N, C-alpha and C positions, 0 to 999 in steps of 0.2 A: 290834208292832202291825201289823195288816194295813191296806191302804188304806181299806177300808170302815170299819174301827174308827176310823181317824183322822178320816175324814169325819164319822162319827157323833159323835165326841167334839167336833169343831168345832161341829157343828150344835147339840149340847146344851149348849154352853158359855154363859156369861153375857155374852159379848161382844156388842156391837151387830152388827146385820146387816152394816154396812159393814166392821167389823173382822173378822167371820167370813169375809167375801169376800176380804179381804186375806190372811188366814191360809191360806185354802184355795188361793188363787193361789200363795202362797209354797210350800206343800206340793207342789202339782203341779209347779211349776218345779224344786223340789229333786229330785223324781223324774226329771225330764227331764235334769238336769245331773249325775246320780249318776256318770256315767262320764267326766266331764271333770276335768282336774287342778285347775282354778281356777274353781269354780262362781261365786264372787263376781264375777269378771270379766264373766261372761255375765249375771249378775243385775243388775250395775250398768248394763249396756248395754241390757237388755231393754225398758225403758220409753222409750228414746230413739226419735225418729222414724226411719224407715228410712235416710234419707240420713245423719243424725248417727250412727246405729248403725254404718253402713258406715265412716264416717270414724274412729270410735272403735276399731273392730276393726282397720282398716288401720294405725293408728298403732302398735299392738302388733305386727302382722304385719311391717311394714317394719323394725322393730328386731330381729327374730328371724333366726336362722341358717336355712339351707335345711331341715334336719331339723325344727326347731321349727315352721317355716312349714307343713310337711306335717301336723304334728300339730294345729296351730291350725285349719287348714281342715277337717280331719276332725272335730274337736270342734265347729266352727261348724255344720257340716252335720248333726251329731247332735242339736243342741239345737233341738227343734221350735219353730217360730215365730220363731227368731232372724233368719232371712233372709226376704226377701220379694222381689217383683218389683223394687220401687224400690231395695231394698238391693242386689240383684244388679247392677242397672244402674249404681249408684254404685260398687260394688265393681269392676266391669269397667273403668270409667273410671279409677279410681285405680290399678289394677294396670297398665293400659295405659300411663298416664303414667309410672309408676315404671319400667317396662321400657324405655320410650323414653329416659328420663334415665340409666338405669344399665346399658344394654347397649352395649358398644363397637361 
């Protein structure tokens, strides 16, 4: 199915307007996360406020090895709307603190 066919099918379904909106948002987010290895991780974090989302992402980041961290950051940047100004501010604070605590 093409994107327009999916949108049309959602619009023509018997679901309530609220449910149609949720389905459409999920479809759009699925398209945005098609190139990440764990879309569920990003989906679970997408509705958190920016500061909580940064904390959520950082918990996974700090447990990862160097190569995994590079991939996580690349994926984070590829998911439209996952980051924001407040997210980046919190992210920078967390990474700075981490480096201060873990750099000899």
